[in-house]
Every structure is written in structure tokens, then in C-alpha cells.
C-alpha positions in Angstrom: 25.5 -36.8 -13.7 28.4 -35.3 -11.7 26.4 -33.1 -10.1 23.9 -35.2 -8.7 26.4 -36.8 -7.3 28.1 -34.0 -5.5 24.8 -33.0 -4.6 23.9 -36.0 -2.9 26.8 -36.8 -1.1 26.9 -33.3 0.2 23.3 -33.0 1.3 23.9 -36.3 3.5 25.6 -36.3 6.7 27.3 -39.3 6.5 29.4 -41.8 8.7 32.0 -42.9 6.4 34.3 -46.1 7.2 37.9 -45.9 6.1 40.0 -49.4 6.1 43.8 -49.8 6.7 45.4 -51.1 3.2 48.8 -52.8 3.8 50.6 -54.6 6.8 50.0 -54.0 10.2 52.3 -50.8 11.6 52.2 -49.8 15.0 49.7 -46.8 15.7 47.2 -45.3 13.0 49.5 -44.0 10.3 49.3 -45.4 6.9 47.0 -45.6 4.3 42.9 -46.2 4.5 40.5 -46.5 1.5 37.0 -45.8 1.5 34.9 -49.0 2.2 30.9 -47.7 3.2 29.4 -44.8 4.2 25.9 -44.8 6.3 23.3 -42.2 6.3 19.8 -41.9 8.0 20.6 -46.1 9.1 20.9 -46.9 5.5 24.8 -48.1 5.0 26.2 -48.7 1.4 29.3 -50.2 0.0 31.6 -48.1 -2.0 30.8 -50.8 -4.4 26.8 -50.0 -4.2 27.4 -46.3 -4.5 29.9 -46.4 -7.4 27.2 -49.1 -9.1 24.3 -46.8 -8.2 25.9 -43.4 -10.2 27.9 -45.7 -12.6 31.0 -43.9 -11.9 34.0 -44.8 -9.5 34.1 -43.4 -6.0 37.2 -43.2 -4.1 38.1 -41.7 -0.7 41.7 -42.3 0.5 43.0 -40.9 3.8 46.9 -41.0 4.4 48.3 -40.4 8.1 51.7 -40.1 7.7 54.6 -40.5 10.4 55.1 -36.8 10.7 51.4 -36.5 12.2 50.2 -34.9 8.9 47.1 -36.3 6.8 45.8 -36.0 3.3 42.5 -36.9 2.8 41.9 -37.6 -1.1 38.4 -37.2 -1.7 38.7 -38.6 -6.1 34.8 -38.4 -6.1 35.0 -36.4 -9.5 38.0 -36.3 -11.6 39.1 -33.1 -10.3 39.1 -34.5 -6.8 39.2 -32.4 -3.8 42.3 -33.1 -1.4 42.5 -31.9 2.5 45.3 -31.9 4.7 46.0 -31.2 8.3 47.4 -33.1 11.4 46.6 -35.7 13.5 47.0 -36.8 17.1 46.2 -39.6 19.1 44.5 -38.4 22.5 44.4 -41.9 24.4 41.8 -44.1 22.6 40.8 -41.0 20.7 42.3 -40.4 17.1 41.6 -36.6 16.1 42.2 -35.3 12.6 42.8 -31.1 12.9 42.4 -29.0 9.5 42.1 -25.4 9.7 42.3 -25.4 13.8 38.9 -27.3 14.0 38.8 -31.1 15.3 37.4 -33.7 14.3 37.3 -36.8 16.5 37.0 -40.2 15.0 36.8 -43.6 16.0 39.6 -45.7 15.4 39.7 -49.5 16.5 43.7 -50.3 15.2 42.3 -51.0 11.5 39.6 -49.0 10.7 38.9 -45.2 11.1 35.2 -44.0 11.1 34.2 -40.5 10.2 31.1 -38.7 11.2 30.8 -36.3 8.7 
């Protein structure tokens, strides 16, 4: 079952929405939790995805005040962590991992990643 979930998630070109947790901080620093995924126009909430595969699906993005971040993709029991740096460039939030930049949409409370 875990292999099917991993294969499904890796095969999709996903748009991932992460919503901020906790109080209103200034700027993007904070913790964001996966709320939905969109692939090919089909949007599913994290609850719907979890029910479909019969397992908890979690993803947490933590943007730290020192401009570093950790992305925990706890989809499988082992999980997978990615870390890097983040910066604001005007209205754009940019995540960088190993020299590669991933621009994301940030509206003040939600981050949308095109993966």
C-alpha cells in the first residue's frame, strides 16, 4: 500500500496548498500544514487523500526566522525531510534547496507550491 501511495504522489504534478498554523506573525516565518493537493484540475483535501489511501497524509513546512526552512513530508512512516533557505523577493516567496529555487505563491497566510 505504501508503495502505491508513494508512486501516486511522485507521478502527479501537484499543486500543494499549505496553510499557516498559529497566530498572525509578520512575514512568512511560521509553520504551515498541508491542506489540499490539486492535479490536473482535481482538487482533494488532505482528509480526502488520507481516506482514499487509508493512511494519514501529512506535510509540514516550517519557515524559520533565520531564513532557513524544513519541509517534512511525513507521508510514509519514515518521512522525508528537505531543508534549505527562503527569502522574500518583493511579493514572491522563494524557497532554495541545493542552489535550485522554487518560487511559491504566498498570500500572507497560505503557501501554494507547484511541485
